[in-house]
N, C-alpha and C positions, 0 to 999 in steps of 0.2 A: 570260400564257403562250401560246406559239404552238405548235401541233402541225404538224410539217412532214413530208410524205411524200416525203422525198428519198432518194437512193441512197447508202448508205455502203459497200455491198459492192463498188461499182464503182471503188473507189479504185485498185485495181491494174489495172483493165482498161479503164475508160472515162473516166479523167481526173477529178480532183476538185479543186475550188478551195476552200481554207479561207480565208474572208474575213479579211484581214490588218488588224488593228486598232491596231497600235502606230503605224501611219501615219507612219513615219519614213524619211528618206533616209539613215539611218545606215549606215555600212559600215566595213569594216576593210581596211586596206592592209597587205600583207605585205612585210616586208623580209627577204631571205635573206642570211645572212652568207656571205662569199666562202669562208672557210676551214672553216666548219662547216655542219652541216645544221640548226642551230637556227633558229627563225623568231621574229621579233618582230612584234607586232601593235599598230597604232596606230588608235585609234577616231577617226572623223570623223563628226560628227553635224550635221545641218542640218534646219531646218523640222520639229522634233519637235512633234507635237501629240497631245493626249489626246482620244480620241473615246469617248464612252459608247455603245458599239454592241454588238450581239449577235454571238456567235461561233457560226457554224453551217456546215454542209456542204451544198454543192449541186452538181449535175452541171453540167459545162460543155462537154458534147459539141458543142453547136451554137454555142459561143462561140469567139473566137480564143484559141489556147493561148498563155499567157504563163508561162514558167518564172520563179519568184521568184529574185531575185539571191542568189547564194551569200553568206550573211552572214559567212562566215569569211574569204574571200579575194576581192579584186578584182584579178584577174590582169592586166587591161588587154588591149587588142586585140592587142598585139604579144607577149604572154606565152603560154607553152605549158605546160600542166599536166604534160606528159610530161617537161619539163626537170627536174622535181623528183623523178622516179621513180628508185628505185635500180636498178642493173643486176644481172644474174644472179650475178656474182662477189660483190658486196656482200651479196646475199641469202643466198648459200651460206655466207658467213662468219657472218652473223647466225644462221642455223640451227645451225651448228656451235657457236657461242657458247652458245646456249640448251641444246643437247644436253649441254654440259659444265658450265655454270655455273647452269642452272636445272633441275637433274636430278630426274627422277621414276623413272628406271630405272638399272640398273647401267651403269657406264661402259664396259665392255669391248665391248659390242655396240651397233650402230645399226640395229635392226630397225624394222619398220613402226610399231608403237605408239609407240616413242620418236621416230621421225621425224615422226609426226603432231604430237605435243605440241611438239617443238622448232619445227616449221614454224608451228604456230598461235601460239606465243609470239612468233615473229618477226613474224608478221602483226599481232599485237596491239600490238607496239611502234609500227608505223606508224599503227594506229588511234588509239593513245593521244595522239599529237600532235594529230590533228584533233579527237578526243574532248574533250580538255582545252581546246582553243581554242574549240570550239563552246560548251562550258559557260561559259567565261570571257566570251564574247561576250554570251550571254544575261544573265549577271550584270551586266556593265557597262552594257548598253543597257536593262536592265530592261524587256524585251519582254513583251508579253502571251504567255503560254505555255499550250499545250493539254496536258492530262494525261488519258491514256487508261487507264481502270481496267478490268481484265478478269481473270476467274478463269483464263483460258486464253491462252497464246501458243504456237501451233503453228509453231515456227520451222524445224524441219528442221536439216540440217547447216549450219554457219556458214563453214567454211574456204573452199570454192570461191566462195561468195557474197561473202565479204569481199575476196578477192584479185581477183575479177572487178570488183567495185565500185571497187577501187583501180586497176583497169586494169593489173594485174601478173600476169595468168595466165601469159603466155608466159615472163616472167622467172622466176617460181617453178617452172614446169615445167623450164626449163633448169637452174636451180640444183639442183633435186632430182636431175636426171639426172646432174649432176656428182658428186653424193653417192651415186649408185648406186640411186636410187629413181625410181618413176614417180608423177607427181602424182595421177593417179586412184586408184592403189593406196593412196597415203598418205591421201587424202581419205576413202577408204572405211573407214578406221579410226575415224572420228568417229561416236559414237552420236548419234541424234537427241535433242535436248533434250526430256525428258519433261514438258513444261509445258502440253500441250494435248491435245485429242482430235479435234475435228471442225471444222466450218465456222466456228463462233464463234471458236475459237482461231486458225484460219487467217486469218480476217478481221483479227483484231487484229494479227497479224504483218505481213500485207500493208499494213495502215495505217501501221505504224511504218516499213516500208521506203519507202512512198510519201511520208510526211511528211519523211523524211530526204532523199530524192531531190529533192523539190520545195522544200527549204530552209526548211521551216516549223519554228518553235520548238515542240518538243513532246517529251514523255516518255511512256513507258509504265510502268504499275505492275501488278505481279502477285505471286504467291507462288512460292517456290522449293521445289517439290515434290521430295522425296527419291526417292520411288518411282513418281512419275507416276500415270497411270490404271492401267495394267497392261501387261505384255508378253503378247501373245496367242500361245498355242500351239494348233495344231490336231492333235487325236488322234482315235482311232477313236470316242471318245465326244463329239466336237465340240470346242467351245472350252474351253480351260483358261487360267486367269489366273495369272501369276506377277509378282512385283515387277520394275519396271524397275531397271536397274543403271547408269544414265547418269552418276551422281555417285560411283560406287564408287571411281574413282581420280581424281576431281576434274574440273573443267572448266577448260580453258586460257583461256576467254574472260571468266569472271566475276572481278570484283575486289570483295573484301569491304571494306566501309567501316565499320571498327570505331568510328569517331567518329560514325556516324549510326545511332542507335537511339532507339526511342520506347516509353514504357510503354503497355501494353494491360491493361484491367481487365475482369473478368467477375464476375457474381454481385454480392454485396454488397447494400446498401440505400441508399435516398435519404432524406436528412434535411434539415430546414430550419434554417439557422444563425441566430444572433442578428441577423445583418444582413438576414435575409429571403431570402437566396439558397438555392438547392437544392444540396446536396452529395451526391455519390455516393461512399460510403465502404465500407471493408471488402472482402470478396470475394477473388478470385484474381487475382494480378498476374503478368504476364509481360512480356517486352520483345521487340520486333521489330527485327532487325538487317538493314541494307541490303546487298545484293549487286548490283552493277551490271554490266550487259552492254552492250557497244557495238553500236549499230545504224548501220552506215555507209550513206550514200546512194550512188546510182549516178552516177558521173562528177561528183562534187561533193565538197568537203572536209567538208561537214556530216556529223557523226556524232552522232546523238542517243543517248539513254540508255533502257534498260529496267531499271528498279529492281525487284528481287525481294526479298521479305521472308522472312527465316527467323526462327523463334521459339525462344526459350530463356529461361532464368531465371538470375539472378546466382548465383555460386558459394555465396553465403551461404545460398541456399535448399536447398542439399544438406544433409540431416539427418545430420551426421557421427556424432553420438552413437548414433543409431538404427542406422546402418550398422555401427559397432563392436560394437553389441549383437546383431548378427546379423539385424536387421530390414532387410535389404537393399532389398526392394521399397518399403517405407515410406520409406526414406532417399532413394530416387530418384523418389518419386511426383511432386513438383513439376516436376522436369526432364522426366519422361516425359509429363506432361500438356501441357507447353508444346511439346515437340518434335513430338508427334503431330499437332499442328495442320497442320504442313507435311509430313506424310508422304505422303499420297495425294490425288490430284485426285478430287473427287467420291466421298468415302467412302460406303459403303452407308448408307442412312438409313432402313432398315426398323425399327430400334430407336430408342429415345429417345436413347441415347448417340450413335448415328450422326447423328441430327438435331442434337443439341447441337454435335457436332464440325463439322458443315457450317456452322452459324450462327457458330461461333467463327472459322472460316476467313473467312467473308464480312466479319465485323466487323474482324478483324485487318487484312485488305486495306484496308478503308475508313479505319479509325482511323489506322494507321501512315502511309498515303499522305497523308491530309489534314493530319496533324500536320507532315509533311515539307513539304507545299505551303505551309502557313501560316508555318512557320519561314522558308522561302525568301522569301515575300512580306515578312515583317517585316525580314529581313536586307537585302533590296534596297531597302526603303523607308527604311532608316537610322532617323533619329529623327523622320521625318515620316510616321508610320503614319496612314493615313486608310482606315478599313475600308470606307467607301462606295465606294472605288476598287478594292476587291478583285476584282469581276467584270470590271473593265477590264484586269486583269493576269492573271487566272486563268480558264481554261475547263476544267471537269471533265466528261469524257464517260464515261458509265456504259455499258459493253458488256453489254447485257441486264440482267436484274433482280438478278443476284448482288451488284453493288455498291450496291444501293438504300439500305443503311444510311448511305451518304454523307450523305443528307439530314438525318436526325436527328442524326448525329454532328457535322456542320458546325454545326447549330443549337446542340448542346450546348457545343461549343468556344466559339462566339461568345458565348453567354449566360453559361455557368458559369465560363469561364476568361478571356474577354476583356472581360466586363462590358457587353456590348451588351444592349439591351432586346429584347423579342420582335419587335416590328415591324421594327426595324433588322436583326436577324439573319435574319428570314424574307425580307425584301426582297433582301438580299445573296445568300442561298442560292438563291432562285428565279432570280436573274440569273446564277448561276455554273454550275449543274448542268444537264446535258442527258442524254437517254436514248435509246439505240438498242434498239428491240424486234426480236427475232429470229423469233418464231413465236407462233402462237396455241395451241400445244400446252400442256396443263396443267403439264408439268414445267418449262416455261420461265416461265409466268405464276405465279410462286411465291406460295404462301400459307403463312405460318408460323403455328404454334400460338401464340395469344396467351399462353397459360399458360407455355409454354416460353420465349418471348421475355421475358416479364415476370420470369421467374426469372433468366435469363442477363443481360439488359440492362435493368434496371428504370428507369433514367433515360431511356432512349430510348423506352420505352413511354409514359412520361408525355408526352414531346414528340409522339409519333405521335398520342396521344389528343387533344392540343390542336390538332394540324393537322387531324385528322378533324372535330373539333367546328367549327372555322372553315370547313371545306369544307361541312359540312351547312348552316350558315347561308348560305353563298354559293349553294348549290343552291336553297334555299327562296326566297332573294331573287330569283334568276333566273327560276325557274319559277312562283313564286307559289303561292297556296293555292286558286285557283279550281278547278283540276282535280286533286283529291287523288289520284286513281288514277295519273295521270301522275307527280305529284310523288313518290308512294311508289315507283313503278318506278325513277325516277331516283336516289332515295336508296339503293335496294337495290343498284343496279348500280354506282354511282359512289363509294360510301363506301370509305374505306380499311379500316375495321374491319367485318368480316363477322359477322353474327348478334349484333349489339349492339343494345341498346335505344337509341332516339333520345333526345337531350337533352329534358328535360321541356318546355321552351318549344316544341319542335317536335312532340313527341308529343301535346301537347294538340290540335294541328290534326286529328289522326286519331281523337280520342275519339268513340266512338259511343254512342248511347243504350243504357242497360243493359236487357237482356231477362231477366225473372225466370226462374230455373232451379231445378230440383229440387236441394236441397242434398245429396241422396244420390247424385248422379251427377257424373261428370267428363266432360271433352271426349272422351276416348278411352274407349269403352264396348264391351264384348263381352257380348251378351245370351244367357243360357241360360234354359231353361224348367225349373221345378221342379214336378213333379207332386205330387198329394196324398200319394202314398206316400213322398215325400221323395227320390225318385230324380231325379238331375240329368240332363237331356237336353242334351248338348252339340251344338255345330255341326260336330263332326268327322264325317268320312266314312270308310267302310270301303273296301276295295280295289275294290268294285264301284261306288263313287260314291254309295251310299245312306247316308242318315242312320242312325246307330246309337245304341243306348242300352244301359244295363246290364241291361235286362229284355227278355224276349221280347215279340213283338208281341201275342201273346194276352194276356199280363199287362198290357200297356200299354193295351189296350182298356178294362180295368176302371178305369183312372185317368182320371177325367173332369176333376177340378178341377186347374187349373194356375195358376201365378203366375210373373211375370217378376222375376228378380233381376239385378243388374248386377255383373259381375266388373270391378273397376277395374284398369286397366293404366296405368302412368305414361307420360306423353307423352315422346317422344324429344326431348332438348334438343340441337340441333346445336352442334358445337364452335365456339368463338370463334376467328376467324382474322384475320391481318393480311395484306392484299392488297398485295404489294410493287409490282406493276405500277401499281396505282392511285396508290400513293405516289410513284412515279417521275413519273407524268404531272402530278400536283398540284404536286410540289416542283421540277420542272424548267422551264426556259424554252423547251425545244424537244424534240420527240419525232420520231424518224425511223424508217422501216422500212429494209429492206435489199434491196428488189427493184426498185421503180419508178424509172425513170431520169428521167422527165418532161422529155424533150427531143425535139425534132422534127428529123429530118435529111432533107434533100431528096436522095434517093438518086441521082437523075439527075445532080446536080451533084457530089456528094461521091464517088460510087463509080465514075463512068465510067472514070477512069484505071486504077482497080484491076481492073476487069473486063478491060480491055485487057491489063493486065499478067498476069493469070491465064491468058489465052489463049496465052501464050508457050509453044511446045512445048519449048524448051530448059529452061525453068523447070520444066515438068511432069516432064521426065525427071530433073532433079536432085532434084525433090521425091520422086519414087518411090524413087530411090536412097537418099535420106536416111531416108525412112520405113522401107525394108527394113533398113537398117543398124541402126536403133533396134529393130526387131522381132527381129533376130538377137540383140541384147543381152538382150532380154526373154526369149527362148527359153532362153538360157543361164542366166539368173537363175532362171526357173521350175524348170529341171532341178535347180539347186543347192538351192533352197528346198523344193521339193515332191516331187522325184523324177520328175515327169511330163515326158515329151518332147513338144514341140509343133513344128509346122513353121511357119516364118516367112511362108510364102506363103499361109497361111490368113487369113481375116478375123479380126482381133483385136477381139473384142466385150467391152467392159469396163464393169463397174459397181463403182465403189469409193467407199464412203461408210459412215458409221455405220450399223450394222444396226438397223433400226427398221421396224415394220409399215407406217408411213405412207410410207416410202421404197420399199416394195414389192419388195424382193429376192425375195419369194415369187412375185410375178407373173413375174419374169424366169425363175426356176428352173422354174416351172410351164410356161412357154413352151418351155424346153429339154426338159422331160420330154415334152411333146407332140411336139416335133420328133423326139426319140429314138424314141418309140413308132411314129411314122409311118415312120421309117427302118427299123425292125425288121419292119414289115409289107411292105417292098418287097424286090425283088431287088437285087443289087449294082449292076447297070446302072441300074436305076430310081433308086436312091439317088444315084448319081453325077450323073445328069441333072437331078434335082429339087432337090438341096441344094448350097449353097455351103459349102466347108470352113470351119468356125468354131472358134476357140478362145475359149471363154466364160470370162472372168476375173472373179472376185469378190474383194473385199477390204474390210475394215472390222471394227470391234470391236462386240460386243454388250455392253451394260453388265452387270456381274457378276451383278446381281440381276434382270435382265430375262429371265425364263424363256422367254417366247415367242420373243424375238430369238435366244436361244441355241439354241432348237429349229430355227430357220431356218438357222443356221450348220451345225448337225448334218445337216440335210436336204441342204444344198448339197454338203457333203463326201461324204455317202452316194451322192448321184446321180453325183458326179464319180468316185468309186471304182468304181461299176458301169460307167459309160459308157467311162471311160478304159481299162478292161481288157477291153472287148468287141471281139474280133478282127474281127467283122463290120463294125464301125463304123470302126475304125482312126483315121486322121487326119481323117476327115470331121467329127468332132465331139469336142471335148475340153472338160472342165469343170474349172477349177482355182481353188481358194480360196487366195489368197496370205496367209500368216500375218503378223500384226503389221504391218498396213498403216500407213505413216507418210509423211512428206513425202519422205524419201529414196526410198522405193518409188515414190511418185507421180512423181518425177523420171525414173524409168525407164519406167513404164507409159504415162503420158500422151502423150509424143512418139511412142510406138509404136502408138497406138490407131487403128483404122479406124472403129469405131463405139463410141459411149459412150451409156449408158442413164441417163436422168434422168426416172424414170417414177412419181414420187410422186403420190398422190391429189391432184387439182387443188384448190388452195386451202389446202393444208396445209404446203407448203414455203415458208418465208419468202423464200428466194432460192436457196440452194445456192452453193457455191464451186467445186466441181470442174467444174460445167458450164461456167463461164467459163474455167477452165484448159484444158479440152479444146478449147473453141471457139478460144481463142487459139493453140492448136497445130494448128488446121485440121482438127479431128476432126468427122466427121458425127455428128449426134445424133438419137436417137429419144427422144421424151418427150411429156409432157402439157403443156397450157398452165398451167404452175405456176411460181411463183418467177421467177427470172431467165431461164427458158426463153422467156418471152414476149418480152423484149427481145432475146435472142440470135436468136430466129427473125426478128424485125424487121430485125436487123442483117445476117444472112447471107442473108436471102431465104427465103420460104416453100418454094420449090422445093428448097432445100438443107437442109431440116429434116423429119424423118419424124415427123409428128404423129398422135396417136391419143388416144382416151379421152374421158370426160365432162369438161365444163368446170366451173369453180368454182361458177357460178351454178346448176348443175343438181344439185349434190351433195345438198343438203338434201331436194329433192323425190324423188330416187332412194332415199334412206334411208327416207323416209316410205313410198314404194311397197313397199319391203322389209318394213317393219314391218306394213303392211296385208296382207301375203301376196300381193302382185301380181307379185313378181319371178319370172321363169322363167329359170333358168340355161341357158346355152348347152350343147348336148349335148357339145361338145368339151371344155368345162370339166369336166363330169361324168365324161367319159371319162378325163381325167387323174387326177382324184381316185380313181377306181376302180382305175386302174393303180398308183397309189402304195399303196393299201390292199392290193394283191395281193402285197405283199412283194417287188416287183420290185427294190427298192433296199435290201434287207436286212431283218432281223427287227425292227428298232426300231419301236415302236408310235407312229405319227404321228396317232392319233385326235384328240389335243388340238390339234395344229396344223391338221388339216383341219377339225376341229369349229368352229374360229373362223370358217370360211368358210360355215358352214351355219346353218340356223335363221333366224328372222325378228326375234328380239329377245333381249335378255339380255346381261349383261356378258361380254365376250370371245367373243361369237358374232355372228351376223347379218352377217358380212363388212363390218365398219364401214368398212374402207378400200377397198371396192369392187373387190377383185381379180377376182371373178367377173363383175362388171358390165363391166369394161374388157377382160377376157380376149379376147373375139372380135376386137375392133378391134386389140388388141395383136398377136395372131398374124398377122392380115391385113396389118398394117403391116410386120411382120417379113418377110413374103413379098415386099413391095415392096423392102425392103432387099436381100434375096437377088437380086432381079431387077436392081437397079441395079449391084450388085457383079459379077454374072455378065456383064452386057452392057456391058462397059467400052468397047467400040468406039463404042457409041452414046452412052452416058452414063457416061464413066469416073469411077469413084469417086475415083481419084487426082486427077483434074481438079477434081471437086467439092470435095474437101478442100483442094486447093491454092487454089481460088477463095475458100473460106471464110477460109483463112489470109490471103490478100491483102486481102479485104474488111475484115478486122479490123486489118490492119497500119497503117492510118491512125491507129487508136487507140494501138497499140503504139509507132509511130514518134513520135507527138506526145508520148507520155509518157516513152519511154525514149531517144528520139533515136538509134535504131538503124538500121542498113542494112536494106533490104527484101530481104535475101538469104535464100534458103531454108535455108541452113546456119547461120543465126545461132543463138546459144546458146539451146537449148530450156530449159535449166535457169534461165536468167535470166528468160525469159518466165514460167515456172512460179512461180519464187520471188517475183518482183516484181509 
């Protein structure tokens, strides 16, 4: 097993090479019929060779860019892809056809919702040709194929992306104009697919787009969530969650595959058959049904597949007799239990039922996907199935720890169903599976209750126990028994099973000589004194801190004889856990993070031409015009969604991401409060001369059960309500929280941004995704040296990045100083806290929120994310931002952002093959 620190987040921004292992010069030649639009494909194969190699991802920034040949079509030097493109008239006919013959609405009207569905169905027709051809190519050539398993895919809207990738934007705009509609208005009718939440899901979708564009054989696998995470509403009480409705009238993109379904089992028991094999029997049985979504590549015919699983039970499981007897709930129980698995992304797991539901989701994704992958391998192998060749045809990439059950599930299928022995199955599994780690935060490094997992997946627990035992033996073999303290440390941190006894053969190494002990005592003791009178003197203290007893001190003086007794208290037994991240590392052949690029670029050689390009005054003028046009659109959008009016000539300062304490939206809003307080202390003239007009925009969702994050949302909206209605401040400062932030909102906000904030506590952000999207759109950034900020700063130049805050290697020491009581908060930070407590922003009690920033130790206190520590450098850095924005004649921000845009255009151009024009499609940069 090799652990690789390579960049997977950079797929959409920095170029990714997936090493190609089918090693074939196979290709398809397309023949187009003269009289029809049908296409025939003929396979030509030469020099096919099988290579037993690893499948992994690595950055190729410093290497020559080579786009993989389109596996669907070899057009030849004299061919032109546009010759196959339909014109506006034929597109209009197709849209009218679907409006009439694929109806979802009444026939008498052709309004926007109906226009959207008819248009999407027309686009899907074009995609289906490439989609089917891509699938057919993979089947016939029996390529090695990558499978990307993720609990999230944050796709956004698909219509504009699809027609853009097909290079039909102009034709569709003209066709819809003929039918009385505007393309943008039609596209706005599409709801965002509610299949993801944050960076993890956006990465997954970016990867699929990248893989299709670069012509790599790959599929994605996920779950078809009916209600998504939630739709966010902002009220006077803060965040409110309601169910997403994206599937209420169906999706025009998905195709249900009724012939593709697989059985999924939960609970039951494991028995040994007469043949000595282990059998998982009984329990609860459901089935997973496939829904496919096409993922088209950009300027290529390759269209790959995102397969989403929906859960159900056969009709036979409907308890008809119970229903007719009036027991309606009982009759539908099996169906309800199956369907709820795919209701909600990340259901609340505070209860045991919530935990069970989450584990069911993860297992459903893994089991259905692996059964599908294995069935495809068997079909492509025909009658020549060689399981040892499985890793040469299949690469399974687990996006974070959610799909970890792939490892024991693959082992179960190989051993229990395919008849392989343990060593054969384990060798194949380790060569097939790889793992992408996203963060060091506890919620990502999952630990499941052993008891719960044993109850729900008994066979998988047996397999995990065997893997853990094998790991223990490997650890002992590697580190030896000379240094038992070091060995014990390694076993404690590296084992898959937490709080478990060691196997007896290993436990004997740590056996210590027995020390005689009093049989009347236990390890955990609390000593009390009993006086001769029989009165017990406890160790309790009264309000003054003095020891107390049941008798007066005078009476106590008469009691001379005392003896000690022991109150026995049971030792706390820590719960047994299964460490999913450890299982990923042990069971996979490669592990990668999501931030380090590991490439060296000689800026003097690579960037010289781009710097010259950025100094073009005409370009800068066009840049400013394009930026202002986007800001006008955002101003209109904010008015519609929030009721707040903003001026587009102000600096648009944006922080949009999942609401979490480590992402430090609290630091941002505290900085805004400080700015507002200083403004209030000045005259109107002083305010105007000291501060640059700003529109501070927030967006993001707080998880429904994350109370502190929801307090932060509430606080931001309260601050905004106060500042936005203050006539003294006017347009000098606005604070707006955009409700229900998603990809479609990002497509508006990011191209309009002047400043974006990526200010997480150093060392806590695995990478971030929005920081790269902002950078690719030429936005200036303020941030810490965390995640991909490090690489972005290297790319754009230190002078084009506003840096502040403690660095990752300093964090542990700063927390220790805090715990030792040595931290002295900045007086400006204390000033802000006092201002908030003065009810300046309403009557809501923010003691719990502010309390998390105070004290030196304790859960939920002591400012774990160092907001107070970084506050002084943050506001000082913001002053530098003001200065740069104000003095645009000397250091024009438009010029800086234009320069950033051009510096990164070499990445974008090599990846997308687009023109270096300032007016190129922002949405394409963002989505791809």
